[in-house]
mmCIF file of the C-alpha atoms, coordinates in Angstrom:
data_MODEL
# 
_entry.id   MODEL 
# 
loop_
_atom_site.group_PDB 
_atom_site.id 
_atom_site.type_symbol 
_atom_site.label_atom_id 
_atom_site.label_alt_id 
_atom_site.label_comp_id 
_atom_site.label_asym_id 
_atom_site.label_entity_id 
_atom_site.label_seq_id 
_atom_site.pdbx_PDB_ins_code 
_atom_site.Cartn_x 
_atom_site.Cartn_y 
_atom_site.Cartn_z 
_atom_site.occupancy 
_atom_site.B_iso_or_equiv 
_atom_site.pdbx_formal_charge 
_atom_site.auth_seq_id 
_atom_site.auth_comp_id 
_atom_site.auth_asym_id 
_atom_site.auth_atom_id 
_atom_site.pdbx_PDB_model_num 
ATOM 1   C CA . GLY A 1 1   ? 0.000   0.000  0.000   1.00 0.00 ? 1   GLY A CA 1 
ATOM 2   C CA . PHE A 1 2   ? 2.702   2.499  0.990   1.00 0.00 ? 2   PHE A CA 1 
ATOM 3   C CA . VAL A 1 3   ? 4.843   1.890  -2.109  1.00 0.00 ? 3   VAL A CA 1 
ATOM 4   C CA . LEU A 1 4   ? 1.795   2.275  -4.328  1.00 0.00 ? 4   LEU A CA 1 
ATOM 5   C CA . THR A 1 5   ? 0.891   5.552  -2.599  1.00 0.00 ? 5   THR A CA 1 
ATOM 6   C CA . VAL A 1 6   ? 4.410   6.904  -3.111  1.00 0.00 ? 6   VAL A CA 1 
ATOM 7   C CA . TYR A 1 7   ? 4.265   5.883  -6.787  1.00 0.00 ? 7   TYR A CA 1 
ATOM 8   C CA . PHE A 1 8   ? 0.920   7.648  -7.359  1.00 0.00 ? 8   PHE A CA 1 
ATOM 9   C CA . VAL A 1 9   ? 2.045   10.786 -5.556  1.00 0.00 ? 9   VAL A CA 1 
ATOM 10  C CA . GLN A 1 10  ? 5.268   10.859 -7.553  1.00 0.00 ? 10  GLN A CA 1 
ATOM 11  C CA . THR A 1 11  ? 3.608   10.320 -10.929 1.00 0.00 ? 11  THR A CA 1 
ATOM 12  C CA . SER A 1 12  ? 0.746   12.750 -10.349 1.00 0.00 ? 12  SER A CA 1 
ATOM 13  C CA . LEU A 1 13  ? 2.274   15.455 -8.174  1.00 0.00 ? 13  LEU A CA 1 
ATOM 14  C CA . LEU A 1 14  ? 5.766   15.749 -9.626  1.00 0.00 ? 14  LEU A CA 1 
ATOM 15  C CA . PRO A 1 15  ? 4.678   16.918 -13.114 1.00 0.00 ? 15  PRO A CA 1 
ATOM 16  C CA . GLN A 1 16  ? 2.421   19.562 -11.515 1.00 0.00 ? 16  GLN A CA 1 
ATOM 17  C CA . ILE A 1 17  ? 5.247   20.880 -9.363  1.00 0.00 ? 17  ILE A CA 1 
ATOM 18  C CA . ILE A 1 18  ? 7.663   20.975 -12.306 1.00 0.00 ? 18  ILE A CA 1 
ATOM 19  C CA . GLN A 1 19  ? 5.166   22.995 -14.386 1.00 0.00 ? 19  GLN A CA 1 
ATOM 20  C CA . SER A 1 20  ? 4.139   25.481 -11.711 1.00 0.00 ? 20  SER A CA 1 
ATOM 21  C CA . ALA A 1 21  ? 7.162   25.892 -9.431  1.00 0.00 ? 21  ALA A CA 1 
ATOM 22  C CA . PRO A 1 22  ? 9.523   28.848 -9.774  1.00 0.00 ? 22  PRO A CA 1 
ATOM 23  C CA . ALA A 1 23  ? 12.925  28.110 -11.320 1.00 0.00 ? 23  ALA A CA 1 
ATOM 24  C CA . ASP A 1 24  ? 14.659  28.359 -7.933  1.00 0.00 ? 24  ASP A CA 1 
ATOM 25  C CA . PHE A 1 25  ? 12.267  25.955 -6.172  1.00 0.00 ? 25  PHE A CA 1 
ATOM 26  C CA . PRO A 1 26  ? 14.092  23.144 -4.317  1.00 0.00 ? 26  PRO A CA 1 
ATOM 27  C CA . ASN A 1 27  ? 13.940  19.664 -5.799  1.00 0.00 ? 27  ASN A CA 1 
ATOM 28  C CA . LEU A 1 28  ? 15.037  17.864 -2.640  1.00 0.00 ? 28  LEU A CA 1 
ATOM 29  C CA . PHE A 1 29  ? 13.750  18.170 0.909   1.00 0.00 ? 29  PHE A CA 1 
ATOM 30  C CA . LEU A 1 30  ? 15.398  16.815 4.030   1.00 0.00 ? 30  LEU A CA 1 
ATOM 31  C CA . LEU A 1 31  ? 13.183  16.446 7.093   1.00 0.00 ? 31  LEU A CA 1 
ATOM 32  C CA . GLY A 1 32  ? 13.914  15.731 10.728  1.00 0.00 ? 32  GLY A CA 1 
ATOM 33  C CA . ILE A 1 33  ? 17.421  17.174 10.846  1.00 0.00 ? 33  ILE A CA 1 
ATOM 34  C CA . ALA A 1 34  ? 18.564  17.527 14.451  1.00 0.00 ? 34  ALA A CA 1 
ATOM 35  C CA . GLU A 1 35  ? 19.888  20.940 15.477  1.00 0.00 ? 35  GLU A CA 1 
ATOM 36  C CA . LYS A 1 36  ? 23.384  19.576 16.141  1.00 0.00 ? 36  LYS A CA 1 
ATOM 37  C CA . ALA A 1 37  ? 23.521  17.956 12.678  1.00 0.00 ? 37  ALA A CA 1 
ATOM 38  C CA . ARG A 1 38  ? 22.274  21.027 10.768  1.00 0.00 ? 38  ARG A CA 1 
ATOM 39  C CA . ASP A 1 39  ? 25.554  22.914 10.301  1.00 0.00 ? 39  ASP A CA 1 
ATOM 40  C CA . PRO A 1 40  ? 27.701  19.873 9.412   1.00 0.00 ? 40  PRO A CA 1 
ATOM 41  C CA . LEU A 1 41  ? 25.027  18.699 6.966   1.00 0.00 ? 41  LEU A CA 1 
ATOM 42  C CA . TRP A 1 42  ? 24.825  22.104 5.244   1.00 0.00 ? 42  TRP A CA 1 
ATOM 43  C CA . LYS A 1 43  ? 28.613  22.243 5.042   1.00 0.00 ? 43  LYS A CA 1 
ATOM 44  C CA . PHE A 1 44  ? 28.595  18.795 3.435   1.00 0.00 ? 44  PHE A CA 1 
ATOM 45  C CA . LEU A 1 45  ? 25.850  19.759 0.965   1.00 0.00 ? 45  LEU A CA 1 
ATOM 46  C CA . SER A 1 46  ? 27.641  22.987 0.027   1.00 0.00 ? 46  SER A CA 1 
ATOM 47  C CA . GLY A 1 47  ? 30.732  20.961 -0.903  1.00 0.00 ? 47  GLY A CA 1 
ATOM 48  C CA . GLN A 1 48  ? 28.895  18.652 -3.284  1.00 0.00 ? 48  GLN A CA 1 
ATOM 49  C CA . PRO A 1 49  ? 29.417  19.494 -6.982  1.00 0.00 ? 49  PRO A CA 1 
ATOM 50  C CA . ALA A 1 50  ? 25.869  18.382 -7.897  1.00 0.00 ? 50  ALA A CA 1 
ATOM 51  C CA . VAL A 1 51  ? 24.307  20.765 -5.354  1.00 0.00 ? 51  VAL A CA 1 
ATOM 52  C CA . THR A 1 52  ? 23.982  24.203 -6.927  1.00 0.00 ? 52  THR A CA 1 
ATOM 53  C CA . ASP A 1 53  ? 22.472  25.868 -3.860  1.00 0.00 ? 53  ASP A CA 1 
ATOM 54  C CA . PRO A 1 54  ? 21.596  24.121 -0.601  1.00 0.00 ? 54  PRO A CA 1 
ATOM 55  C CA . GLY A 1 55  ? 19.486  27.127 0.415   1.00 0.00 ? 55  GLY A CA 1 
ATOM 56  C CA . ALA A 1 56  ? 18.954  27.960 4.035   1.00 0.00 ? 56  ALA A CA 1 
ATOM 57  C CA . PRO A 1 57  ? 17.560  25.417 6.471   1.00 0.00 ? 57  PRO A CA 1 
ATOM 58  C CA . ILE A 1 58  ? 13.976  26.081 7.512   1.00 0.00 ? 58  ILE A CA 1 
ATOM 59  C CA . PRO A 1 59  ? 13.429  25.552 11.233  1.00 0.00 ? 59  PRO A CA 1 
ATOM 60  C CA . ALA A 1 60  ? 10.337  23.600 12.193  1.00 0.00 ? 60  ALA A CA 1 
ATOM 61  C CA . VAL A 1 61  ? 8.742   21.976 15.231  1.00 0.00 ? 61  VAL A CA 1 
ATOM 62  C CA . PRO A 1 62  ? 5.454   20.071 15.426  1.00 0.00 ? 62  PRO A CA 1 
ATOM 63  C CA . ALA A 1 63  ? 2.746   21.516 17.676  1.00 0.00 ? 63  ALA A CA 1 
ATOM 64  C CA . ARG A 1 64  ? -0.974  21.346 18.390  1.00 0.00 ? 64  ARG A CA 1 
ATOM 65  C CA . LEU A 1 65  ? -3.147  24.415 18.810  1.00 0.00 ? 65  LEU A CA 1 
ATOM 66  C CA . LYS A 1 66  ? -4.607  24.417 22.332  1.00 0.00 ? 66  LYS A CA 1 
ATOM 67  C CA . ARG A 1 67  ? -6.155  27.847 22.947  1.00 0.00 ? 67  ARG A CA 1 
ATOM 68  C CA . ILE A 1 68  ? -7.101  31.084 21.226  1.00 0.00 ? 68  ILE A CA 1 
ATOM 69  C CA . ASP A 1 69  ? -7.304  34.043 23.602  1.00 0.00 ? 69  ASP A CA 1 
ATOM 70  C CA . GLY A 1 70  ? -7.400  31.573 26.499  1.00 0.00 ? 70  GLY A CA 1 
ATOM 71  C CA . ASN A 1 71  ? -10.288 29.537 25.059  1.00 0.00 ? 71  ASN A CA 1 
ATOM 72  C CA . THR A 1 72  ? -10.319 25.884 23.987  1.00 0.00 ? 72  THR A CA 1 
ATOM 73  C CA . ALA A 1 73  ? -12.202 24.615 20.931  1.00 0.00 ? 73  ALA A CA 1 
ATOM 74  C CA . ASP A 1 74  ? -15.148 23.709 23.203  1.00 0.00 ? 74  ASP A CA 1 
ATOM 75  C CA . GLN A 1 75  ? -15.224 27.173 24.772  1.00 0.00 ? 75  GLN A CA 1 
ATOM 76  C CA . LEU A 1 76  ? -15.073 28.792 21.337  1.00 0.00 ? 76  LEU A CA 1 
ATOM 77  C CA . GLY A 1 77  ? -18.093 26.734 20.211  1.00 0.00 ? 77  GLY A CA 1 
ATOM 78  C CA . LEU A 1 78  ? -16.421 25.665 16.961  1.00 0.00 ? 78  LEU A CA 1 
ATOM 79  C CA . ASP A 1 79  ? -18.298 23.348 14.626  1.00 0.00 ? 79  ASP A CA 1 
ATOM 80  C CA . GLN A 1 80  ? -16.797 19.966 13.753  1.00 0.00 ? 80  GLN A CA 1 
ATOM 81  C CA . ASP A 1 81  ? -15.180 21.226 10.532  1.00 0.00 ? 81  ASP A CA 1 
ATOM 82  C CA . ASN A 1 82  ? -13.278 23.991 12.326  1.00 0.00 ? 82  ASN A CA 1 
ATOM 83  C CA . ARG A 1 83  ? -12.640 21.952 15.475  1.00 0.00 ? 83  ARG A CA 1 
ATOM 84  C CA . HIS A 1 84  ? -10.154 19.841 13.522  1.00 0.00 ? 84  HIS A CA 1 
ATOM 85  C CA . PHE A 1 85  ? -7.670  22.742 13.715  1.00 0.00 ? 85  PHE A CA 1 
ATOM 86  C CA . PHE A 1 86  ? -7.334  21.825 17.399  1.00 0.00 ? 86  PHE A CA 1 
ATOM 87  C CA . GLN A 1 87  ? -6.847  18.132 16.613  1.00 0.00 ? 87  GLN A CA 1 
ATOM 88  C CA . ILE A 1 88  ? -4.159  18.218 13.933  1.00 0.00 ? 88  ILE A CA 1 
ATOM 89  C CA . GLU A 1 89  ? -0.460  18.826 14.244  1.00 0.00 ? 89  GLU A CA 1 
ATOM 90  C CA . PHE A 1 90  ? 0.908   22.004 12.704  1.00 0.00 ? 90  PHE A CA 1 
ATOM 91  C CA . ILE A 1 91  ? 4.506   22.629 11.778  1.00 0.00 ? 91  ILE A CA 1 
ATOM 92  C CA . LEU A 1 92  ? 5.590   25.830 13.484  1.00 0.00 ? 92  LEU A CA 1 
ATOM 93  C CA . SER A 1 93  ? 8.443   27.744 11.933  1.00 0.00 ? 93  SER A CA 1 
ATOM 94  C CA . TRP A 1 94  ? 10.072  31.112 12.513  1.00 0.00 ? 94  TRP A CA 1 
ATOM 95  C CA . SER A 1 95  ? 11.648  33.823 10.416  1.00 0.00 ? 95  SER A CA 1 
ATOM 96  C CA . ASP A 1 96  ? 13.210  37.238 10.911  1.00 0.00 ? 96  ASP A CA 1 
ATOM 97  C CA . GLY A 1 97  ? 12.013  38.600 7.595   1.00 0.00 ? 97  GLY A CA 1 
ATOM 98  C CA . VAL A 1 98  ? 8.926   38.400 5.420   1.00 0.00 ? 98  VAL A CA 1 
ATOM 99  C CA . PRO A 1 99  ? 9.099   35.215 3.283   1.00 0.00 ? 99  PRO A CA 1 
ATOM 100 C CA . PRO A 1 100 ? 9.294   35.611 -0.515  1.00 0.00 ? 100 PRO A CA 1 
ATOM 101 C CA . ASP A 1 101 ? 5.988   35.900 -2.413  1.00 0.00 ? 101 ASP A CA 1 
ATOM 102 C CA . THR A 1 102 ? 4.218   36.988 0.787   1.00 0.00 ? 102 THR A CA 1 
ATOM 103 C CA . LYS A 1 103 ? 1.864   39.932 1.198   1.00 0.00 ? 103 LYS A CA 1 
ATOM 104 C CA . LEU A 1 104 ? 0.691   41.245 4.559   1.00 0.00 ? 104 LEU A CA 1 
ATOM 105 C CA . VAL A 1 105 ? -3.095  41.545 4.536   1.00 0.00 ? 105 VAL A CA 1 
ATOM 106 C CA . GLU A 1 106 ? -3.428  43.016 8.012   1.00 0.00 ? 106 GLU A CA 1 
ATOM 107 C CA . GLY A 1 107 ? -1.052  44.133 10.764  1.00 0.00 ? 107 GLY A CA 1 
ATOM 108 C CA . ARG A 1 108 ? 2.695   44.572 10.375  1.00 0.00 ? 108 ARG A CA 1 
ATOM 109 C CA . TRP A 1 109 ? 5.852   42.497 10.591  1.00 0.00 ? 109 TRP A CA 1 
ATOM 110 C CA . TRP A 1 110 ? 7.655   41.995 13.867  1.00 0.00 ? 110 TRP A CA 1 
ATOM 111 C CA . ASP A 1 111 ? 7.680   44.698 16.517  1.00 0.00 ? 111 ASP A CA 1 
ATOM 112 C CA . ALA A 1 112 ? 11.011  44.753 18.372  1.00 0.00 ? 112 ALA A CA 1 
ATOM 113 C CA . LYS A 1 113 ? 9.247   45.932 21.559  1.00 0.00 ? 113 LYS A CA 1 
ATOM 114 C CA . ALA A 1 114 ? 6.723   43.079 21.753  1.00 0.00 ? 114 ALA A CA 1 
ATOM 115 C CA . ASP A 1 115 ? 6.035   41.534 25.169  1.00 0.00 ? 115 ASP A CA 1 
ATOM 116 C CA . MET A 1 116 ? 5.890   37.958 23.809  1.00 0.00 ? 116 MET A CA 1 
ATOM 117 C CA . PRO A 1 117 ? 6.763   36.071 20.623  1.00 0.00 ? 117 PRO A CA 1 
ATOM 118 C CA . GLN A 1 118 ? 4.806   37.283 17.616  1.00 0.00 ? 118 GLN A CA 1 
ATOM 119 C CA . ILE A 1 119 ? 2.965   35.156 15.072  1.00 0.00 ? 119 ILE A CA 1 
ATOM 120 C CA . SER A 1 120 ? 2.258   35.686 11.411  1.00 0.00 ? 120 SER A CA 1 
ATOM 121 C CA . VAL A 1 121 ? -0.911  33.774 10.524  1.00 0.00 ? 121 VAL A CA 1 
ATOM 122 C CA . GLY A 1 122 ? -1.772  32.471 7.071   1.00 0.00 ? 122 GLY A CA 1 
ATOM 123 C CA . LEU A 1 123 ? -4.972  33.949 5.663   1.00 0.00 ? 123 LEU A CA 1 
ATOM 124 C CA . GLY A 1 124 ? -6.502  30.467 5.333   1.00 0.00 ? 124 GLY A CA 1 
ATOM 125 C CA . ALA A 1 125 ? -6.500  29.935 9.099   1.00 0.00 ? 125 ALA A CA 1 
ATOM 126 C CA . THR A 1 126 ? -8.518  33.117 9.652   1.00 0.00 ? 126 THR A CA 1 
ATOM 127 C CA . HIS A 1 127 ? -11.370 31.697 7.557   1.00 0.00 ? 127 HIS A CA 1 
ATOM 128 C CA . HIS A 1 128 ? -11.781 28.837 10.030  1.00 0.00 ? 128 HIS A CA 1 
ATOM 129 C CA . LEU A 1 129 ? -10.668 30.172 13.392  1.00 0.00 ? 129 LEU A CA 1 
ATOM 130 C CA . PRO A 1 130 ? -11.873 33.179 15.406  1.00 0.00 ? 130 PRO A CA 1 
ATOM 131 C CA . LEU A 1 131 ? -8.539  34.943 15.534  1.00 0.00 ? 131 LEU A CA 1 
ATOM 132 C CA . HIS A 1 132 ? -7.277  38.380 14.543  1.00 0.00 ? 132 HIS A CA 1 
ATOM 133 C CA . VAL A 1 133 ? -4.292  40.668 14.955  1.00 0.00 ? 133 VAL A CA 1 
ATOM 134 C CA . GLY A 1 134 ? -3.737  40.817 18.723  1.00 0.00 ? 134 GLY A CA 1 
ATOM 135 C CA . SER A 1 135 ? -5.085  37.318 19.496  1.00 0.00 ? 135 SER A CA 1 
ATOM 136 C CA . VAL A 1 136 ? -2.939  35.203 21.811  1.00 0.00 ? 136 VAL A CA 1 
ATOM 137 C CA . LEU A 1 137 ? -2.428  31.650 20.541  1.00 0.00 ? 137 LEU A CA 1 
ATOM 138 C CA . GLU A 1 138 ? -1.203  28.773 22.669  1.00 0.00 ? 138 GLU A CA 1 
ATOM 139 C CA . PHE A 1 139 ? 0.265   25.632 21.150  1.00 0.00 ? 139 PHE A CA 1 
ATOM 140 C CA . GLU A 1 140 ? 1.756   22.556 22.759  1.00 0.00 ? 140 GLU A CA 1 
ATOM 141 C CA . SER A 1 141 ? 4.991   21.133 21.399  1.00 0.00 ? 141 SER A CA 1 
ATOM 142 C CA . PHE A 1 142 ? 6.678   18.115 22.984  1.00 0.00 ? 142 PHE A CA 1 
ATOM 143 C CA . GLY A 1 143 ? 4.564   18.660 26.106  1.00 0.00 ? 143 GLY A CA 1 
ATOM 144 C CA . LYS A 1 144 ? 5.568   22.315 26.517  1.00 0.00 ? 144 LYS A CA 1 
ATOM 145 C CA . PRO A 1 145 ? 3.415   25.401 25.906  1.00 0.00 ? 145 PRO A CA 1 
ATOM 146 C CA . VAL A 1 146 ? 4.372   27.763 23.077  1.00 0.00 ? 146 VAL A CA 1 
ATOM 147 C CA . ARG A 1 147 ? 2.557   31.113 23.206  1.00 0.00 ? 147 ARG A CA 1 
ATOM 148 C CA . GLY A 1 148 ? 2.540   34.115 20.955  1.00 0.00 ? 148 GLY A CA 1 
ATOM 149 C CA . ARG A 1 149 ? 0.498   37.120 19.869  1.00 0.00 ? 149 ARG A CA 1 
ATOM 150 C CA . VAL A 1 150 ? -0.774  37.482 16.300  1.00 0.00 ? 150 VAL A CA 1 
ATOM 151 C CA . ALA A 1 151 ? 1.136   40.381 14.731  1.00 0.00 ? 151 ALA A CA 1 
ATOM 152 C CA . ASN A 1 152 ? -0.169  40.026 11.195  1.00 0.00 ? 152 ASN A CA 1 
ATOM 153 C CA . ILE A 1 153 ? -2.234  38.064 8.719   1.00 0.00 ? 153 ILE A CA 1 
ATOM 154 C CA . ARG A 1 154 ? -0.421  37.136 5.525   1.00 0.00 ? 154 ARG A CA 1 
ATOM 155 C CA . GLU A 1 155 ? -1.171  35.719 2.126   1.00 0.00 ? 155 GLU A CA 1 
ATOM 156 C CA . THR A 1 156 ? 1.425   33.679 0.274   1.00 0.00 ? 156 THR A CA 1 
ATOM 157 C CA . GLU A 1 157 ? 1.168   33.773 -3.514  1.00 0.00 ? 157 GLU A CA 1 
ATOM 158 C CA . PHE A 1 158 ? 3.179   30.589 -4.005  1.00 0.00 ? 158 PHE A CA 1 
ATOM 159 C CA . ALA A 1 159 ? 3.698   27.840 -1.468  1.00 0.00 ? 159 ALA A CA 1 
ATOM 160 C CA . ARG A 1 160 ? 7.444   27.903 -0.899  1.00 0.00 ? 160 ARG A CA 1 
ATOM 161 C CA . PRO A 1 161 ? 8.903   25.616 1.747   1.00 0.00 ? 161 PRO A CA 1 
ATOM 162 C CA . GLY A 1 162 ? 8.384   27.300 5.102   1.00 0.00 ? 162 GLY A CA 1 
ATOM 163 C CA . SER A 1 163 ? 6.290   30.202 3.838   1.00 0.00 ? 163 SER A CA 1 
ATOM 164 C CA . SER A 1 164 ? 3.072   28.225 3.577   1.00 0.00 ? 164 SER A CA 1 
ATOM 165 C CA . ASN A 1 165 ? 3.052   27.288 7.270   1.00 0.00 ? 165 ASN A CA 1 
ATOM 166 C CA . GLN A 1 166 ? -0.131  28.654 8.807   1.00 0.00 ? 166 GLN A CA 1 
ATOM 167 C CA . PHE A 1 167 ? 1.729   29.884 11.894  1.00 0.00 ? 167 PHE A CA 1 
ATOM 168 C CA . LEU A 1 168 ? 5.109   31.563 11.503  1.00 0.00 ? 168 LEU A CA 1 
ATOM 169 C CA . PHE A 1 169 ? 6.794   32.879 14.671  1.00 0.00 ? 169 PHE A CA 1 
ATOM 170 C CA . SER A 1 170 ? 9.173   35.787 15.171  1.00 0.00 ? 170 SER A CA 1 
# 
């Protein structure tokens, strides 16, 4: 079953990506790289003649959304379709600057004087969750709380690795 799934994904998805991806879009993705292995791995990749540009590593940690402005999914009264946002695992990432092909719809990029980590939220999440600029979101990652305040809502024109994450931290 798994091999067949990989085959179908490869034969159906790969041609679509090749046709629609920008010229500088990566053609190889490495997942699950431990922090201590990141720098040696990038040094190794940079020294390989077949690698034209290893790009920059994109940090990521898995997390589940637990609360919006202190309220759980039950307290927010979400319907079953929107409740799933509290049941799935998101990949949280962080960035100093605005990702390429990204437009801020509301709010502004990071404020150096913020009292807590700031979050850039993908426009898609705002269609399903009652959040806005100023909302405080709480996630749980590896059993630890991760909190931040929504600084902006963004729209990404093309899903580049890292930029399409619904929740991007400062």
